[in-house]
C-alpha positions in Angstrom: 34.8 -84.8 -140.2 36.9 -86.6 -137.6 36.7 -84.1 -134.8 35.4 -84.8 -131.3 32.9 -82.6 -129.4 34.7 -81.0 -126.4 31.5 -81.4 -124.3 30.4 -85.0 -124.7 33.3 -86.7 -126.5 31.3 -87.9 -129.5 32.7 -87.7 -133.1 31.0 -84.7 -134.8 29.2 -84.9 -138.1 27.3 -82.5 -140.4 25.2 -85.0 -142.4 22.2 -85.9 -140.2 20.8 -83.4 -137.7 18.7 -86.2 -136.1 21.8 -88.2 -135.0 24.2 -87.5 -132.2 27.3 -85.4 -133.0 25.5 -83.2 -135.5 26.8 -79.6 -136.0 26.1 -77.3 -138.9 29.5 -75.6 -138.5 32.7 -77.3 -139.3 34.7 -75.0 -137.0 32.4 -75.7 -134.0 33.9 -77.1 -130.8 30.7 -78.5 -129.5 28.0 -80.6 -131.2 24.5 -79.0 -131.5 23.2 -81.3 -128.7 25.8 -80.0 -126.3 25.3 -76.4 -127.4 21.6 -76.6 -126.7 22.1 -78.3 -123.3 24.7 -75.8 -122.2 22.8 -72.7 -123.3 19.1 -73.6 -123.2 18.9 -76.8 -121.0 17.2 -78.3 -124.0 17.9 -82.0 -124.9 17.2 -82.4 -128.6 18.2 -86.1 -128.5 17.7 -87.9 -125.2 20.3 -90.6 -124.4 19.1 -91.6 -121.0 18.7 -95.2 -122.2 21.1 -95.0 -125.1 24.4 -96.0 -123.4 25.6 -99.6 -123.4 26.8 -100.0 -119.8 28.4 -103.4 -120.3 30.4 -102.0 -123.3 31.6 -99.0 -121.3 32.8 -101.3 -118.4 34.6 -103.6 -120.9 36.5 -100.6 -122.4 37.4 -99.4 -118.9 38.7 -102.9 -118.0 41.1 -102.8 -120.9 42.8 -99.6 -119.7 45.9 -99.7 -117.6 44.4 -97.1 -115.2 43.3 -96.3 -111.7 39.5 -96.3 -111.7 37.9 -93.3 -110.0 34.3 -94.4 -109.3 32.0 -91.4 -108.8 29.0 -92.1 -106.7 26.1 -89.8 -106.0 25.4 -89.8 -102.2 21.9 -88.6 -102.6 21.0 -91.4 -105.0 23.5 -93.9 -103.5 21.6 -97.2 -103.9 20.9 -96.6 -107.6 24.7 -95.8 -108.0 25.7 -99.2 -106.9 27.1 -101.5 -109.6 26.5 -105.2 -109.1 29.6 -107.3 -109.6 31.8 -104.2 -109.9 35.0 -106.0 -108.9 34.2 -108.8 -111.3 33.7 -106.3 -114.2 36.9 -104.6 -113.3 39.1 -107.5 -112.4 42.3 -106.6 -110.5 41.6 -102.9 -110.9 42.4 -100.4 -108.1 39.2 -98.4 -107.4 39.0 -95.1 -105.7 35.4 -94.2 -104.7 34.6 -90.4 -104.9 31.3 -89.8 -103.2 29.8 -86.5 -104.5 26.9 -84.2 -103.6 27.8 -84.2 -99.8 26.4 -80.6 -99.7 22.9 -82.0 -100.4 22.9 -84.0 -97.2 22.1 -82.4 -93.8 25.0 -80.9 -91.8 23.8 -82.9 -88.8 25.2 -86.0 -90.5 28.9 -86.1 -89.7 31.5 -87.2 -92.2 32.6 -90.0 -89.9 29.1 -91.4 -89.6 28.7 -91.0 -93.4 32.0 -92.8 -94.0 30.9 -95.7 -91.7 27.6 -95.9 -93.6 29.4 -96.1 -97.0 31.8 -98.8 -95.8 28.9 -100.9 -94.5 26.9 -100.5 -97.7 29.9 -101.4 -99.9 30.3 -104.5 -97.7 26.6 -105.3 -98.1 27.0 -105.1 -101.9 30.2 -107.1 -101.9 32.2 -104.2 -103.4 35.8 -103.7 -102.5 37.5 -100.3 -103.0 41.0 -99.1 -102.2 39.9 -95.7 -100.8 37.0 -93.3 -100.3 36.9 -89.5 -100.7 33.7 -87.6 -99.7 33.2 -84.3 -101.5 30.6 -81.7 -102.2 29.7 -78.3 -103.5 31.5 -78.9 -106.8 29.0 -77.0 -108.9 29.3 -73.5 -107.3 32.3 -73.4 -105.0 34.7 -76.3 -106.0 37.9 -74.2 -105.3 36.9 -72.1 -102.4 39.3 -72.0 -99.4 36.7 -73.8 -97.2 36.2 -76.6 -99.7 39.0 -79.2 -99.6 37.3 -81.7 -101.9 39.5 -81.2 -105.0 42.7 -81.3 -102.9 41.6 -84.5 -101.3 40.8 -86.1 -104.6 44.2 -85.1 -106.1 46.0 -86.5 -103.0 44.1 -89.8 -103.3 44.9 -90.1 -107.0 48.6 -89.5 -106.3 48.5 -92.3 -103.7 46.7 -94.9 -105.8 47.6 -94.1 -109.4 51.1 -95.8 -109.4 52.3 -94.3 -112.7 49.1 -95.3 -114.5 46.4 -93.3 -116.3 43.2 -92.5 -114.5 39.6 -93.3 -115.8 36.5 -91.6 -114.2 33.4 -93.7 -114.3 30.0 -93.9 -112.6 26.2 -93.8 -113.1 24.6 -91.2 -115.3 24.1 -87.9 -113.4 26.6 -88.9 -110.6 28.6 -85.8 -111.3 31.6 -87.1 -113.3 31.9 -84.2 -115.7 31.3 -81.6 -113.0 34.1 -83.2 -110.9 36.5 -83.2 -113.9 35.7 -79.5 -114.7 36.7 -78.8 -111.1 39.7 -81.1 -111.1 41.3 -79.9 -114.4 42.3 -76.6 -115.9 41.1 -75.4 -119.3 38.5 -78.0 -120.0 34.8 -77.4 -120.4 32.9 -80.7 -120.4 29.1 -80.4 -120.8 27.3 -80.8 -117.5 23.5 -81.0 -116.9 20.9 -82.7 -114.9 20.0 -84.8 -117.9 21.4 -88.4 -117.7 23.4 -89.4 -120.7 25.1 -86.1 -121.3 28.6 -87.6 -122.0 28.4 -89.9 -125.0 31.9 -91.3 -125.5 35.3 -91.5 -123.8 37.0 -88.1 -123.5 40.8 -88.1 -123.2 42.2 -85.2 -121.1 46.0 -84.7 -121.0 47.3 -84.1 -117.5 50.9 -83.3 -116.6 51.9 -87.0 -116.0 49.0 -89.1 -117.3 45.9 -89.3 -119.4 42.5 -88.7 -117.6 39.5 -90.4 -119.2 36.0 -89.1 -118.9 33.4 -91.8 -119.7 29.7 -92.1 -120.6 27.4 -92.5 -117.6 26.3 -96.0 -116.9 22.5 -96.7 -116.9 20.4 -98.4 -114.3 17.0 -99.4 -115.7 15.5 -99.7 -112.2 16.0 -96.0 -111.5 13.1 -93.5 -112.1 15.6 -91.0 -113.5 16.0 -93.3 -116.5 12.3 -93.2 -117.3 10.9 -89.9 -116.2 10.3 -87.3 -118.9 13.2 -84.9 -119.4 11.1 -81.8 -118.6 10.4 -83.3 -115.1 14.0 -83.6 -114.1 14.0 -80.1 -112.6 11.4 -81.2 -110.2 12.9 -84.6 -109.4 16.6 -83.9 -108.9 17.5 -81.6 -105.9 20.0 -78.9 -106.6 20.3 -77.5 -103.0 20.5 -79.0 -99.5 17.6 -81.3 -98.6 15.1 -80.0 -96.2 13.7 -83.0 -94.3 9.9 -83.1 -94.1 8.8 -84.7 -90.9 5.6 -86.5 -90.1 4.5 -87.9 -86.7 2.0 -90.6 -87.1 -0.4 -92.3 -84.6 -2.5 -94.6 -86.7 -2.3 -96.4 -90.1 -1.2 -93.7 -92.5 -0.2 -93.2 -96.1 2.3 -90.7 -97.4 2.1 -90.1 -101.2 5.1 -88.6 -103.0 3.5 -86.8 -106.1 2.2 -89.7 -108.2 5.5 -91.6 -108.0 5.3 -93.3 -104.6 2.7 -94.5 -102.2 4.1 -95.4 -98.7 1.8 -97.2 -96.3 2.8 -97.4 -92.6 0.7 -100.0 -90.9 0.2 -101.1 -87.3 2.0 -98.3 -85.5 0.8 -96.0 -82.7 3.8 -93.7 -82.6 5.8 -93.6 -85.8 8.2 -90.9 -87.3 8.5 -90.6 -91.0 11.1 -88.2 -92.4 11.1 -87.6 -96.2 14.3 -86.7 -98.1 13.3 -85.7 -101.6 13.4 -82.7 -103.8 11.2 -80.0 -102.2 9.6 -79.5 -105.7 7.9 -82.9 -105.3 4.6 -82.6 -103.2 3.8 -84.9 -100.3 0.3 -85.8 -99.3 -0.7 -87.4 -96.0 -3.9 -89.5 -95.7 -5.5 -92.3 -93.8 -4.3 -95.7 -95.1 -7.8 -97.1 -95.4 -8.6 -94.4 -97.9 -5.4 -94.7 -100.0 -6.8 -97.1 -102.6 -9.6 -94.8 -103.6 -7.3 -91.8 -103.5 -4.8 -93.4 -105.9 -7.3 -94.9 -108.2 -9.3 -91.7 -108.5 -6.6 -89.0 -108.5 -3.4 -90.4 -110.0 -2.3 -88.0 -112.6 -4.4 -85.2 -111.1 -3.9 -84.4 -107.4 -1.2 -87.0 -107.4 1.2 -85.7 -110.0 3.6 -85.7 -111.7 3.6 -89.4 -112.3 4.8 -92.1 -114.7 1.9 -94.6 -114.4 -1.6 -93.7 -115.5 -3.2 -96.6 -113.6 -2.6 -97.5 -110.0 -3.1 -101.2 -110.6 0.0 -101.1 -112.9 2.3 -100.2 -110.0 4.5 -102.7 -108.1 4.2 -103.4 -104.4 7.1 -103.9 -102.0 6.7 -105.0 -98.3 9.0 -104.9 -95.3 8.8 -105.7 -91.6 11.2 -103.3 -89.7 11.0 -105.1 -86.3 11.6 -101.9 -84.4 14.7 -100.9 -86.4 15.2 -97.4 -87.8 15.4 -97.8 -91.6 15.4 -96.0 -94.9 13.0 -96.8 -97.6 15.0 -95.8 -100.7 13.2 -95.1 -104.0 15.9 -95.4 -106.7 16.4 -92.1 -108.5 14.2 -90.0 -106.1 15.4 -90.1 -102.5 14.2 -91.8 -99.4 11.9 -92.0 -96.3 13.5 -92.6 -92.9 11.1 -94.6 -90.7 11.4 -95.1 -86.9 9.0 -96.1 -84.2 6.7 -99.1 -83.6 5.4 -99.5 -87.2 4.6 -103.2 -87.8 4.6 -103.3 -91.6 5.7 -101.0 -94.5 4.1 -101.2 -97.9 5.5 -99.3 -100.9 4.0 -98.9 -104.3 6.2 -97.6 -107.2 6.3 -97.8 -111.0 7.5 -101.2 -112.2 10.4 -99.4 -114.0 11.8 -98.4 -110.5 13.0 -100.3 -107.5 13.0 -100.0 -103.7 15.8 -100.7 -101.3 15.3 -101.1 -97.5 18.5 -100.3 -95.6 19.8 -99.3 -92.1 19.2 -95.6 -91.8 21.8 -93.2 -93.1 20.9 -90.3 -90.8 
């Protein structure tokens, strides 16, 4: 069998049901893995850590194509690719920032664009253009949504008679974007990272459009959390900020994933931007050690670690600045006020970024 799955791009086979590409029917258009994801949200083979990101970037670099780099605004820091311009030497790059609809309406597109430009500069990444888009899952072609038109215009400007390759981190929204951008295709989409497994070639009027497997960041919690927890971790509707006003040393615990200690402040604001399915617990900082050592996995759940002492500690001194404490794969806390020191405990498989506040 030399037939590719229309959903994930992998070559299908009927010999081994435990390997990717398996289908029991020779006439099938989708492999069994895609079929179960699409109809039952059931991942029979998880590929969250099964994609070789370096190999994907090498294949992209060999294409004579405009690179459309899809970036998840909600999980922006974990979508950054270190040395992107080095990996894709001399490539024109159009950044498409997705999931704008998850962010609060109070954040203007101009302020968001300024934020993106600064963060790209901070990460030494140069792009030719930026398009901000959202609501591609439910209403990509409504009269009020100009996202697809703007992407098409940008591709027309930057393509220069070349093909186009769409790339980005797993779960950034590449296949969702392509389903909205193209007619008569039906790529498999899901909240599960690692859905697209190989390069998918889509014939457009004047060029070939390539869908690619999602790149993997090993310091994102999405790469390590159990698949059945993804419904709780990944937000699917606009974020509702949860606001805390603090007047003494306090700890904010996000499920059993994150412990945030705010120390030395007398008037501190902490705004949490995470999936509303993840519980937050507020407590006195002096009691936090006992809370986490006694209740991790019970009151503090879901979690990855079973022992608090296995978690990694990050520290930051804000010096009066309004900052975001970003947990890769989960969301962020926005901290303002006179807090003297911030301590963050997360699983060693994740990372934390301290940045100037987005909102």
